[in-house]
Phi, psi and omega in degrees: 000137178285132176255068182221140182259168180305322184268001185301134180299330183259018185302314181300316179299317179296315181297322181298333181254004186270153173277160176297328177299315178295317180297325181296336183265002179298152181271019175214164181287146176213127174250121177258124182235157167282178186288349175272353180095006178279133184288126175252340174203146185220111190283168186299321180298316180290323177300318179293318181297314185273343183073025179236127179287155177303322180301329181281340186248334182298131181093348179264154177286123184299313187287332182267323187232343180263308180232062185299343176293347177264000182277072184210181183290339180286328186239285186304317182296328178298319178296323180289321187274337189236103180296329173250121187214133170205087186228150176252146174210137172280136188213163175233116174285136183231350185274133175062014183202166171297150178311125185237108179288129181224166170247125180257146171233117182259126185224137175201152178230127180307135180093344178275144177281356184241158168221158190228141172236109178265144186228130178227132176298143175258000000 
């Protein structure tokens, strides 16, 4: 089990070396995407929060079909514009649920085939 928190300075480094099993046990939501935004892993915490099973989202583009409320300059565009990214933003999820205030952490490292969206309830 990973002993790392949402705010940990080394979270991106830890995620880059973690197994999907370890990521699934995190105490916050995590969406693992390829650099095109297609979901490659969706952890249990995020599946419970969104009410969507991992089977329903893996292989789909997160910004276009899973969480289209994030397909904007605050979230999706940051992943496109910044090959190295580790930023926090307060956000409200609105699709398929009552407005849900969350804190997002967007992470990517140039040269990595993955990017990460961590989600914590506010």
